[in-house]
MARROLUM-182618 format. One record per residue (C-alpha): residue number from 1; residue in one letter; y negated, z, x. Coordinates in Angstrom, 3 decimals, always signed. Layout:
BEGIN
{lonu NUM,"a",{Y,Z,X}}
...
This chain:
BEGIN
{lonu 1,"m",{+31.991,-43.496,-25.564}}
{lonu 2,"s",{+31.765,-41.132,-28.605}}
{lonu 3,"y",{+34.176,-38.302,-29.416}}
{lonu 4,"d",{+34.527,-35.722,-32.024}}
{lonu 5,"i",{+34.542,-33.020,-29.358}}
{lonu 6,"i",{+34.198,-32.762,-25.646}}
{lonu 7,"i",{+35.927,-29.910,-23.785}}
{lonu 8,"i",{+34.985,-29.102,-20.155}}
{lonu 9,"g",{+37.821,-27.366,-18.287}}
{lonu 10,"f",{+41.690,-27.393,-18.710}}
{lonu 11,"g",{+42.125,-23.644,-19.136}}
{lonu 12,"k",{+44.083,-21.815,-21.933}}
{lonu 13,"a",{+41.473,-21.935,-24.586}}
{lonu 14,"g",{+40.316,-25.596,-23.817}}
{lonu 15,"k",{+43.736,-27.135,-23.536}}
{lonu 16,"t",{+45.017,-25.406,-26.689}}
{lonu 17,"l",{+42.045,-26.457,-28.656}}
{lonu 18,"a",{+42.357,-30.049,-27.335}}
{lonu 19,"g",{+45.954,-30.206,-28.465}}
{lonu 20,"a",{+45.314,-28.676,-31.808}}
{lonu 21,"l",{+42.345,-30.838,-32.689}}
{lonu 22,"g",{+44.170,-33.923,-31.374}}
{lonu 23,"n",{+47.056,-33.227,-33.576}}
{lonu 24,"d",{+44.517,-32.946,-36.511}}
{lonu 25,"g",{+43.381,-36.480,-35.760}}
{lonu 26,"k",{+40.213,-35.688,-34.003}}
{lonu 27,"k",{+39.148,-37.783,-31.014}}
{lonu 28,"v",{+39.050,-35.354,-27.928}}
{lonu 29,"a",{+37.815,-35.675,-24.382}}
{lonu 30,"l",{+39.047,-32.999,-21.887}}
{lonu 31,"i",{+37.429,-32.984,-18.572}}
{lonu 32,"e",{+38.905,-31.202,-15.559}}
{lonu 33,"k",{+37.483,-31.746,-12.104}}
{lonu 34,"s",{+40.725,-31.020,-10.148}}
{lonu 35,"s",{+44.284,-32.248,-10.855}}
{lonu 36,"k",{+45.505,-28.957,-9.204}}
{lonu 37,"m",{+43.991,-27.048,-12.167}}
{lonu 38,"y",{+45.760,-28.791,-15.109}}
{lonu 39,"g",{+46.575,-25.790,-17.353}}
{lonu 40,"g",{+43.838,-23.557,-16.059}}
{lonu 41,"t",{+43.417,-20.707,-13.628}}
{lonu 42,"c",{+46.256,-18.537,-14.955}}
{lonu 43,"i",{+49.010,-21.167,-14.328}}
{lonu 44,"n",{+47.757,-22.510,-11.118}}
{lonu 45,"t",{+45.992,-19.826,-9.053}}
{lonu 46,"a",{+46.221,-16.397,-10.767}}
{lonu 47,"c",{+48.648,-14.693,-13.293}}
{lonu 48,"i",{+51.602,-16.930,-13.185}}
{lonu 49,"p",{+51.833,-17.524,-9.374}}
{lonu 50,"s",{+50.933,-13.907,-8.595}}
{lonu 51,"k",{+53.495,-12.468,-11.089}}
{lonu 52,"t",{+56.091,-14.908,-9.868}}
{lonu 53,"l",{+55.623,-13.648,-6.247}}
{lonu 54,"i",{+55.825,-9.902,-7.585}}
{lonu 55,"e",{+59.006,-10.595,-9.494}}
{lonu 56,"e",{+60.635,-12.524,-6.626}}
{lonu 57,"v",{+59.811,-9.862,-4.106}}
{lonu 58,"g",{+60.827,-7.075,-6.527}}
{lonu 59,"r",{+64.197,-8.676,-6.456}}
{lonu 60,"g",{+64.314,-8.485,-2.700}}
{lonu 61,"e",{+63.574,-12.119,-1.912}}
{lonu 62,"s",{+61.899,-12.957,+1.447}}
{lonu 63,"f",{+58.214,-13.968,+1.669}}
{lonu 64,"k",{+59.143,-17.578,+2.203}}
{lonu 65,"d",{+61.637,-17.759,-0.607}}
{lonu 66,"a",{+59.103,-16.038,-2.992}}
{lonu 67,"m",{+56.529,-18.611,-2.031}}
{lonu 68,"d",{+58.905,-21.480,-2.488}}
{lonu 69,"r",{+59.804,-20.269,-6.056}}
{lonu 70,"k",{+56.027,-19.783,-6.801}}
{lonu 71,"i",{+55.273,-23.338,-5.850}}
{lonu 72,"d",{+58.018,-24.687,-7.950}}
{lonu 73,"v",{+56.923,-22.712,-10.945}}
{lonu 74,"v",{+53.324,-23.743,-10.541}}
{lonu 75,"n",{+54.067,-27.423,-10.132}}
{lonu 76,"a",{+56.342,-27.548,-13.103}}
{lonu 77,"l",{+53.733,-25.848,-15.404}}
{lonu 78,"n",{+50.948,-28.027,-13.961}}
{lonu 79,"k",{+52.834,-31.103,-14.827}}
{lonu 80,"k",{+53.897,-29.861,-18.243}}
{lonu 81,"n",{+50.396,-29.000,-19.295}}
{lonu 82,"y",{+49.098,-32.300,-18.175}}
{lonu 83,"d",{+51.874,-34.266,-19.878}}
{lonu 84,"n",{+51.540,-32.316,-23.159}}
{lonu 85,"l",{+47.844,-33.701,-23.577}}
{lonu 86,"a",{+48.254,-36.975,-21.882}}
{lonu 87,"d",{+50.994,-37.824,-24.473}}
{lonu 88,"n",{+48.567,-36.982,-27.303}}
{lonu 89,"e",{+47.116,-40.392,-28.442}}
{lonu 90,"n",{+43.864,-38.667,-29.554}}
{lonu 91,"v",{+43.179,-36.823,-26.380}}
{lonu 92,"d",{+41.596,-38.553,-23.250}}
{lonu 93,"v",{+41.895,-36.480,-19.955}}
{lonu 94,"y",{+39.244,-37.107,-17.425}}
{lonu 95,"t",{+39.757,-35.799,-13.924}}
{lonu 96,"n",{+36.152,-35.691,-12.890}}
{lonu 97,"t",{+33.252,-33.439,-12.657}}
{lonu 98,"a",{+31.113,-32.978,-15.746}}
{lonu 99,"r",{+27.374,-32.510,-16.165}}
{lonu 100,"f",{+25.173,-32.063,-19.208}}
{lonu 101,"k",{+22.576,-34.788,-19.800}}
{lonu 102,"d",{+21.474,-33.137,-23.127}}
{lonu 103,"n",{+23.290,-31.027,-25.755}}
{lonu 104,"k",{+25.432,-33.876,-26.935}}
{lonu 105,"t",{+25.842,-35.955,-23.894}}
{lonu 106,"i",{+28.074,-35.387,-20.854}}
{lonu 107,"e",{+27.828,-37.341,-17.587}}
{lonu 108,"i",{+31.134,-38.109,-15.991}}
{lonu 109,"l",{+30.639,-37.863,-12.308}}
{lonu 110,"d",{+32.385,-39.640,-9.471}}
{lonu 111,"g",{+31.243,-37.685,-6.459}}
{lonu 112,"e",{+27.455,-37.606,-7.025}}
{lonu 113,"d",{+27.314,-40.877,-8.967}}
{lonu 114,"v",{+27.474,-41.133,-12.777}}
{lonu 115,"k",{+30.638,-42.920,-13.721}}
{lonu 116,"e",{+29.932,-42.958,-17.398}}
{lonu 117,"e",{+28.324,-40.989,-20.312}}
{lonu 118,"i",{+30.269,-39.695,-23.238}}
{lonu 119,"t",{+28.870,-38.046,-26.400}}
{lonu 120,"a",{+30.063,-35.627,-29.009}}
{lonu 121,"d",{+28.585,-33.456,-31.849}}
{lonu 122,"k",{+30.645,-30.516,-30.595}}
{lonu 123,"i",{+31.065,-29.455,-26.889}}
{lonu 124,"v",{+33.138,-26.569,-25.498}}
{lonu 125,"i",{+32.496,-25.012,-22.025}}
{lonu 126,"n",{+35.741,-23.730,-20.514}}
{lonu 127,"t",{+35.017,-23.741,-16.883}}
{lonu 128,"g",{+36.366,-20.276,-16.060}}
{lonu 129,"a",{+35.290,-18.027,-13.121}}
{lonu 130,"k",{+35.507,-18.050,-9.449}}
{lonu 131,"n",{+35.967,-15.521,-6.676}}
{lonu 132,"n",{+32.920,-13.492,-5.761}}
{lonu 133,"i",{+32.467,-13.421,-2.082}}
{lonu 134,"p",{+30.192,-10.768,-0.817}}
{lonu 135,"d",{+27.359,-11.593,+1.466}}
{lonu 136,"i",{+28.760,-9.956,+4.725}}
{lonu 137,"e",{+27.900,-11.114,+8.190}}
{lonu 138,"g",{+30.510,-13.373,+9.519}}
{lonu 139,"m",{+32.306,-14.012,+6.246}}
{lonu 140,"d",{+31.836,-17.688,+6.270}}
{lonu 141,"s",{+32.792,-18.339,+9.910}}
{lonu 142,"t",{+35.780,-16.000,+10.340}}
{lonu 143,"r",{+39.221,-17.290,+10.382}}
{lonu 144,"n",{+42.220,-15.788,+8.406}}
{lonu 145,"i",{+40.157,-14.405,+5.534}}
{lonu 146,"y",{+41.369,-15.337,+2.119}}
{lonu 147,"d",{+40.383,-14.739,-1.494}}
{lonu 148,"s",{+43.055,-14.068,-4.179}}
{lonu 149,"e",{+43.838,-17.725,-4.503}}
{lonu 150,"g",{+44.013,-18.370,-0.713}}
{lonu 151,"i",{+46.277,-15.526,-0.039}}
{lonu 152,"m",{+49.008,-17.076,-2.152}}
{lonu 153,"e",{+49.017,-20.217,-0.034}}
{lonu 154,"l",{+49.973,-18.500,+3.246}}
{lonu 155,"d",{+52.935,-20.053,+5.036}}
{lonu 156,"k",{+53.759,-16.974,+7.014}}
{lonu 157,"q",{+53.982,-13.180,+6.088}}
{lonu 158,"p",{+51.301,-11.166,+7.929}}
{lonu 159,"d",{+52.395,-8.044,+9.745}}
{lonu 160,"s",{+49.051,-6.420,+8.721}}
{lonu 161,"l",{+46.527,-6.830,+6.002}}
{lonu 162,"v",{+43.140,-5.477,+5.348}}
{lonu 163,"v",{+42.139,-5.699,+1.715}}
{lonu 164,"l",{+38.433,-5.534,+0.684}}
{lonu 165,"g",{+38.166,-4.040,-2.749}}
{lonu 166,"a",{+40.377,-1.841,-4.740}}
{lonu 167,"g",{+40.176,-3.264,-8.237}}
{lonu 168,"y",{+43.053,-4.451,-10.600}}
{lonu 169,"v",{+43.640,-7.755,-8.698}}
{lonu 170,"s",{+43.562,-6.052,-5.400}}
{lonu 171,"l",{+46.097,-3.498,-6.481}}
{lonu 172,"e",{+48.581,-6.151,-7.426}}
{lonu 173,"f",{+48.451,-7.719,-3.977}}
{lonu 174,"i",{+48.370,-4.318,-2.221}}
{lonu 175,"s",{+51.583,-3.482,-3.999}}
{lonu 176,"l",{+53.100,-6.906,-3.380}}
{lonu 177,"f",{+52.538,-6.816,+0.413}}
{lonu 178,"t",{+53.504,-3.229,+0.696}}
{lonu 179,"k",{+56.855,-3.998,-0.850}}
{lonu 180,"l",{+57.130,-6.820,+1.721}}
{lonu 181,"r",{+56.608,-4.132,+4.456}}
{lonu 182,"t",{+53.323,-5.512,+5.550}}
{lonu 183,"k",{+50.979,-2.763,+6.796}}
{lonu 184,"v",{+48.208,-2.513,+4.301}}
{lonu 185,"t",{+44.740,-1.033,+4.724}}
{lonu 186,"v",{+42.345,-0.876,+1.879}}
{lonu 187,"i",{+38.634,-0.734,+2.357}}
{lonu 188,"d",{+36.514,-0.054,-0.729}}
{lonu 189,"r",{+32.976,+1.261,-1.797}}
{lonu 190,"s",{+34.538,+3.547,-4.417}}
{lonu 191,"e",{+35.819,+7.002,-3.629}}
{lonu 192,"h",{+39.033,+6.479,-5.599}}
{lonu 193,"v",{+41.165,+3.818,-7.162}}
{lonu 194,"l",{+41.176,+3.266,-10.909}}
{lonu 195,"i",{+38.089,+5.348,-11.434}}
{lonu 196,"k",{+37.600,+4.144,-14.933}}
{lonu 197,"e",{+41.017,+5.207,-15.983}}
{lonu 198,"d",{+42.658,+8.456,-16.951}}
{lonu 199,"k",{+42.441,+10.824,-13.967}}
{lonu 200,"d",{+46.071,+11.671,-13.957}}
{lonu 201,"i",{+47.102,+7.996,-13.971}}
{lonu 202,"g",{+44.625,+7.180,-11.133}}
{lonu 203,"t",{+45.956,+10.081,-9.036}}
{lonu 204,"a",{+49.529,+9.110,-9.710}}
{lonu 205,"v",{+48.975,+5.430,-8.654}}
{lonu 206,"y",{+46.969,+6.501,-5.489}}
{lonu 207,"d",{+49.691,+9.021,-4.500}}
{lonu 208,"d",{+52.498,+6.453,-4.924}}
{lonu 209,"l",{+50.724,+3.765,-2.884}}
{lonu 210,"v",{+50.055,+6.237,-0.165}}
{lonu 211,"e",{+53.597,+7.420,-0.235}}
{lonu 212,"a",{+54.651,+3.596,+0.147}}
{lonu 213,"g",{+52.504,+3.402,+3.285}}
{lonu 214,"v",{+49.088,+2.157,+2.166}}
{lonu 215,"e",{+45.995,+3.486,+3.984}}
{lonu 216,"f",{+42.953,+3.848,+1.903}}
{lonu 217,"v",{+39.510,+3.920,+3.517}}
{lonu 218,"s",{+37.264,+4.879,+0.521}}
{lonu 219,"g",{+33.521,+5.262,+0.073}}
{lonu 220,"t",{+33.054,+2.628,+2.817}}
{lonu 221,"e",{+30.722,-0.277,+3.347}}
{lonu 222,"t",{+31.874,-3.411,+5.266}}
{lonu 223,"k",{+29.124,-4.554,+7.713}}
{lonu 224,"k",{+30.465,-7.442,+9.575}}
{lonu 225,"v",{+33.609,-9.517,+10.045}}
{lonu 226,"s",{+34.654,-11.532,+13.146}}
{lonu 227,"n",{+37.746,-12.721,+14.979}}
{lonu 228,"d",{+39.463,-10.958,+17.890}}
{lonu 229,"g",{+41.806,-13.741,+18.971}}
{lonu 230,"d",{+43.706,-14.712,+15.795}}
{lonu 231,"s",{+43.076,-11.234,+14.317}}
{lonu 232,"v",{+40.322,-10.200,+11.867}}
{lonu 233,"l",{+38.013,-7.502,+13.082}}
{lonu 234,"i",{+36.249,-5.488,+10.274}}
{lonu 235,"e",{+33.281,-3.358,+11.104}}
{lonu 236,"t",{+32.351,-0.747,+8.649}}
{lonu 237,"d",{+30.178,+2.345,+8.419}}
{lonu 238,"n",{+33.374,+4.283,+8.795}}
{lonu 239,"g",{+34.736,+2.630,+11.925}}
{lonu 240,"e",{+36.441,-0.579,+12.909}}
{lonu 241,"f",{+39.753,-2.035,+11.559}}
{lonu 242,"k",{+41.832,-4.915,+12.632}}
{lonu 243,"a",{+44.552,-7.068,+10.898}}
{lonu 244,"d",{+46.371,-10.379,+11.061}}
{lonu 245,"v",{+44.765,-11.267,+7.594}}
{lonu 246,"m",{+41.988,-10.009,+5.309}}
{lonu 247,"l",{+42.003,-10.277,+1.564}}
{lonu 248,"v",{+38.603,-10.313,-0.042}}
{lonu 249,"a",{+39.114,-9.261,-3.737}}
{lonu 250,"t",{+35.724,-8.100,-5.043}}
{lonu 251,"g",{+35.670,-9.629,-8.467}}
{lonu 252,"r",{+35.190,-12.814,-10.131}}
{lonu 253,"i",{+31.855,-14.496,-11.441}}
{lonu 254,"p",{+31.418,-17.080,-14.190}}
{lonu 255,"n",{+31.719,-20.670,-12.938}}
{lonu 256,"t",{+28.657,-22.526,-14.098}}
{lonu 257,"e",{+27.421,-24.178,-11.011}}
{lonu 258,"g",{+26.583,-27.925,-11.373}}
{lonu 259,"l",{+26.888,-28.011,-15.247}}
{lonu 260,"a",{+23.184,-28.359,-15.643}}
{lonu 261,"l",{+23.228,-26.216,-18.674}}
{lonu 262,"e",{+19.381,-26.111,-18.840}}
{lonu 263,"n",{+19.681,-29.725,-19.931}}
{lonu 264,"a",{+21.563,-28.721,-23.056}}
{lonu 265,"g",{+19.520,-25.564,-23.805}}
{lonu 266,"v",{+22.409,-23.172,-23.026}}
{lonu 267,"n",{+21.376,-19.716,-21.816}}
{lonu 268,"l",{+23.038,-17.407,-19.338}}
{lonu 269,"n",{+22.978,-13.625,-19.503}}
{lonu 270,"d",{+21.949,-11.188,-16.819}}
{lonu 271,"q",{+25.465,-11.359,-15.276}}
{lonu 272,"g",{+25.295,-15.179,-14.909}}
{lonu 273,"a",{+27.719,-15.728,-17.862}}
{lonu 274,"v",{+27.233,-18.238,-20.764}}
{lonu 275,"e",{+25.582,-16.232,-23.506}}
{lonu 276,"v",{+27.558,-16.441,-26.727}}
{lonu 277,"n",{+27.619,-14.914,-30.289}}
{lonu 278,"g",{+30.570,-13.480,-32.173}}
{lonu 279,"h",{+31.681,-17.073,-33.069}}
{lonu 280,"l",{+31.515,-18.049,-29.359}}
{lonu 281,"q",{+28.480,-20.383,-29.955}}
{lonu 282,"t",{+25.873,-20.666,-27.237}}
{lonu 283,"s",{+22.136,-20.782,-27.611}}
{lonu 284,"a",{+22.759,-24.393,-28.444}}
{lonu 285,"d",{+24.634,-24.060,-31.784}}
{lonu 286,"n",{+26.823,-27.090,-31.397}}
{lonu 287,"i",{+28.020,-25.914,-28.119}}
{lonu 288,"y",{+30.631,-23.176,-27.598}}
{lonu 289,"a",{+31.845,-21.316,-24.496}}
{lonu 290,"v",{+35.440,-19.906,-24.197}}
{lonu 291,"g",{+37.456,-18.143,-21.576}}
{lonu 292,"d",{+36.043,-16.415,-18.394}}
{lonu 293,"v",{+32.853,-18.538,-18.161}}
{lonu 294,"k",{+31.379,-16.400,-21.020}}
{lonu 295,"g",{+32.047,-13.054,-19.055}}
{lonu 296,"g",{+33.740,-10.046,-20.465}}
{lonu 297,"m",{+37.485,-9.468,-20.189}}
{lonu 298,"q",{+39.201,-12.120,-18.049}}
{lonu 299,"f",{+42.692,-12.409,-19.524}}
{lonu 300,"t",{+44.618,-15.364,-20.570}}
{lonu 301,"y",{+45.404,-13.832,-24.008}}
{lonu 302,"i",{+41.661,-13.478,-24.547}}
{lonu 303,"s",{+41.266,-17.112,-23.842}}
{lonu 304,"l",{+43.843,-17.864,-26.349}}
{lonu 305,"d",{+42.139,-15.791,-28.954}}
{lonu 306,"d",{+38.841,-17.622,-28.058}}
{lonu 307,"f",{+40.773,-20.835,-29.144}}
{lonu 308,"r",{+41.578,-19.224,-32.447}}
{lonu 309,"i",{+37.985,-18.235,-33.051}}
{lonu 310,"v",{+36.545,-21.685,-32.247}}
{lonu 311,"y",{+39.362,-23.579,-34.041}}
{lonu 312,"n",{+38.759,-21.295,-37.118}}
{lonu 313,"q",{+34.965,-22.012,-36.872}}
{lonu 314,"l",{+35.543,-25.784,-36.770}}
{lonu 315,"k",{+38.346,-25.903,-39.528}}
{lonu 316,"a",{+37.713,-22.962,-41.826}}
{lonu 317,"g",{+34.083,-21.878,-41.673}}
{lonu 318,"g",{+34.315,-19.234,-38.949}}
{lonu 319,"s",{+35.898,-16.023,-40.578}}
{lonu 320,"r",{+37.410,-15.177,-37.322}}
{lonu 321,"t",{+35.165,-13.587,-34.679}}
{lonu 322,"t",{+35.344,-11.576,-31.463}}
{lonu 323,"e",{+35.377,-8.456,-33.793}}
{lonu 324,"s",{+38.784,-9.720,-34.992}}
{lonu 325,"r",{+40.605,-9.015,-31.753}}
{lonu 326,"g",{+41.287,-5.363,-32.455}}
{lonu 327,"a",{+42.343,-3.127,-29.351}}
{lonu 328,"v",{+42.873,-5.300,-26.263}}
{lonu 329,"p",{+45.844,-4.114,-23.979}}
{lonu 330,"y",{+46.008,-4.906,-20.382}}
{lonu 331,"t",{+48.490,-4.401,-17.502}}
{lonu 332,"v",{+48.055,-4.118,-13.705}}
{lonu 333,"f",{+51.368,-5.403,-12.289}}
{lonu 334,"i",{+51.690,-2.976,-9.480}}
{lonu 335,"d",{+55.127,-1.244,-8.793}}
{lonu 336,"p",{+55.623,+0.313,-11.322}}
{lonu 337,"p",{+53.219,-1.410,-13.764}}
{lonu 338,"f",{+50.201,+0.437,-15.289}}
{lonu 339,"s",{+49.140,-0.519,-18.786}}
{lonu 340,"r",{+46.462,+0.695,-21.097}}
{lonu 341,"v",{+44.937,+0.119,-24.470}}
{lonu 342,"g",{+42.164,+1.826,-26.285}}
{lonu 343,"m",{+40.368,+4.862,-24.978}}
{lonu 344,"t",{+41.076,+7.570,-22.498}}
{lonu 345,"a",{+40.524,+11.138,-23.592}}
{lonu 346,"s",{+37.221,+11.400,-21.752}}
{lonu 347,"q",{+35.984,+8.148,-23.506}}
{lonu 348,"a",{+37.062,+9.331,-26.915}}
{lonu 349,"k",{+35.390,+12.702,-26.407}}
{lonu 350,"k",{+32.084,+10.957,-25.493}}
{lonu 351,"k",{+32.426,+8.987,-28.860}}
{lonu 352,"g",{+32.594,+12.294,-30.721}}
{lonu 353,"h",{+36.351,+12.647,-31.394}}
{lonu 354,"e",{+38.166,+15.836,-31.130}}
{lonu 355,"v",{+41.237,+14.759,-29.336}}
{lonu 356,"v",{+44.771,+15.941,-28.457}}
{lonu 357,"e",{+46.771,+14.372,-25.602}}
{lonu 358,"g",{+50.270,+13.661,-25.219}}
{lonu 359,"k",{+51.814,+13.462,-21.760}}
{lonu 360,"v",{+55.321,+12.744,-20.546}}
{lonu 361,"p",{+56.238,+12.288,-16.813}}
{lonu 362,"v",{+58.587,+9.334,-16.392}}
{lonu 363,"k",{+61.128,+11.698,-14.692}}
{lonu 364,"e",{+61.555,+13.281,-18.132}}
{lonu 365,"i",{+62.511,+9.902,-19.869}}
{lonu 366,"p",{+66.206,+9.423,-19.799}}
{lonu 367,"r",{+65.969,+5.747,-18.913}}
{lonu 368,"h",{+64.447,+6.702,-15.563}}
{lonu 369,"k",{+68.030,+7.584,-14.403}}
{lonu 370,"v",{+69.111,+4.138,-15.347}}
{lonu 371,"n",{+66.181,+2.511,-13.566}}
{lonu 372,"n",{+66.591,+4.826,-10.688}}
{lonu 373,"d",{+62.864,+5.280,-10.556}}
{lonu 374,"e",{+61.075,+8.564,-11.502}}
{lonu 375,"r",{+57.520,+7.378,-10.623}}
{lonu 376,"g",{+54.826,+7.457,-13.257}}
{lonu 377,"v",{+53.444,+9.205,-16.251}}
{lonu 378,"f",{+52.750,+8.188,-19.806}}
{lonu 379,"k",{+49.680,+9.572,-21.602}}
{lonu 380,"a",{+48.441,+9.162,-25.217}}
{lonu 381,"v",{+45.146,+10.107,-26.950}}
{lonu 382,"v",{+45.112,+11.009,-30.615}}
{lonu 383,"d",{+42.426,+12.101,-33.141}}
{lonu 384,"k",{+43.141,+15.653,-34.038}}
{lonu 385,"d",{+41.700,+15.390,-37.504}}
{lonu 386,"t",{+42.990,+12.023,-38.616}}
{lonu 387,"d",{+46.233,+11.698,-36.591}}
{lonu 388,"r",{+44.940,+8.155,-35.512}}
{lonu 389,"v",{+45.987,+6.732,-32.237}}
{lonu 390,"l",{+42.915,+6.147,-30.067}}
{lonu 391,"g",{+44.597,+5.111,-26.829}}
{lonu 392,"a",{+47.503,+5.200,-24.326}}
{lonu 393,"s",{+47.681,+4.889,-20.648}}
{lonu 394,"l",{+51.230,+4.139,-19.438}}
{lonu 395,"y",{+52.182,+4.119,-15.708}}
{lonu 396,"g",{+55.848,+3.317,-15.250}}
{lonu 397,"k",{+58.609,+0.818,-15.749}}
{lonu 398,"s",{+58.348,-1.457,-18.799}}
{lonu 399,"s",{+54.807,-0.245,-19.615}}
{lonu 400,"e",{+53.742,-3.972,-19.822}}
{lonu 401,"e",{+56.022,-4.336,-22.816}}
{lonu 402,"i",{+55.752,-1.103,-24.712}}
{lonu 403,"i",{+51.974,-0.900,-24.570}}
{lonu 404,"n",{+51.892,-3.593,-27.239}}
{lonu 405,"i",{+53.592,-1.233,-29.752}}
{lonu 406,"v",{+50.475,+1.105,-29.276}}
{lonu 407,"k",{+48.161,-1.778,-29.916}}
{lonu 408,"l",{+49.726,-2.517,-33.165}}
{lonu 409,"a",{+49.391,+1.185,-34.120}}
{lonu 410,"i",{+45.740,+1.274,-33.283}}
{lonu 411,"d",{+44.993,-1.898,-35.128}}
{lonu 412,"h",{+47.072,-1.157,-38.275}}
{lonu 413,"d",{+46.299,+2.621,-38.491}}
{lonu 414,"i",{+49.918,+3.625,-37.789}}
{lonu 415,"t",{+49.714,+7.329,-37.126}}
{lonu 416,"a",{+50.807,+9.310,-34.171}}
{lonu 417,"t",{+53.260,+11.099,-36.429}}
{lonu 418,"a",{+54.827,+7.759,-37.451}}
{lonu 419,"l",{+55.297,+6.790,-33.752}}
{lonu 420,"k",{+56.780,+10.139,-33.116}}
{lonu 421,"n",{+59.298,+10.064,-35.940}}
{lonu 422,"n",{+60.234,+6.369,-35.368}}
{lonu 423,"i",{+63.713,+5.566,-34.336}}
{lonu 424,"y",{+63.935,+3.754,-30.914}}
{lonu 425,"t",{+66.890,+2.374,-29.114}}
{lonu 426,"h",{+68.487,+4.289,-26.343}}
{lonu 427,"p",{+68.260,+4.349,-23.370}}
{lonu 428,"t",{+64.786,+2.782,-23.331}}
{lonu 429,"m",{+61.278,+3.644,-22.074}}
{lonu 430,"a",{+59.995,+3.121,-25.620}}
{lonu 431,"e",{+61.951,+6.236,-26.865}}
{lonu 432,"s",{+59.508,+8.288,-24.818}}
{lonu 433,"f",{+57.188,+7.907,-27.766}}
{lonu 434,"n",{+59.269,+10.452,-29.680}}
{lonu 435,"n",{+57.784,+13.021,-27.229}}
{lonu 436,"l",{+54.609,+11.381,-26.196}}
{lonu 437,"f",{+53.161,+11.407,-29.656}}
{lonu 438,"d",{+54.444,+14.877,-30.536}}
{lonu 439,"v",{+50.892,+16.343,-30.266}}
């Protein structure tokens, strides 16, 4: 069968592109190998379920009630995403594995057998990423070890948890289980958490987690894992540790296995990601890659912007590129959340800027009294000569919302003085900008 476009993967970029092109009258094939992944990683196994758990536990719900709520949310969104495309008369959804035969032909597989072949002049790869499991002795055979997806399928709250890795995903689960009063021990190669972030922020996050009961075992290599009864025994170069459950959160890698990209002339980079240009074209110029499979920042909103770039390329000649994104904000949903956009002071200085920094402890923001939470610190980086905002690192309540104000300031050259003199509602965390940008 022939289509105008074939999209492999039901993630944010792919599903949005399929719907938009279908509405435009294009004949679209969308291939997703698992019905559990309609809507993509974020909805089914990442941001939405994890943030739902964090929200429910933050409201004081039990582990079981939080898990039940998470299941309801995921099931509802999974079904909604499937129905939205299945109801589009121009979109055919295949629940199968896909494999390239050549740069315009996709084999639809039923197990190992080729069920049918479909063709299109344009193809989009949207297969996402998968958890990176380190090569540690016993990892494949030891029970009660989970990745970031499996840990959200537990039917019972563990009394103790060892977390391997202290990256952004790890920190969210560390915060979640600590709030549930699970004893959490973190084993990591690095000497400190958030080592790429502002030092004051990293120290504040670390101190708050330690105060909450988290034990950090830093600068440590894990050598072997095994079971001691139902417990997991972790042997490291810094001693042995035991817990009911172990979470392995050591990053994610592009999911290209089984696609036979070589048949289509699609190249991978040194990190195993699909290589793309600014228009998200691969080395085969009729094939695009969107979302996590192309490497780089793994955020749903980046995938949404990938849709904009490819849709613009197909519809309007490609004026939008990856350079159009502007500053990209992100949030780590620990308690309280940490959010950042732009550069830290150290990064700005390395790029030749003469900087001034603003710093406001959350305990000095009036809203902290209402929140009954004085934890955190807000920091801003400003170019001394031009008054341009270069970045902000916000650790505290509501940072996930107000960081977007700073992105707009960076992208549209709104000065620090303008942010300082702006009128904000009271009492809010945003009104801290009156002081934060008074540099």
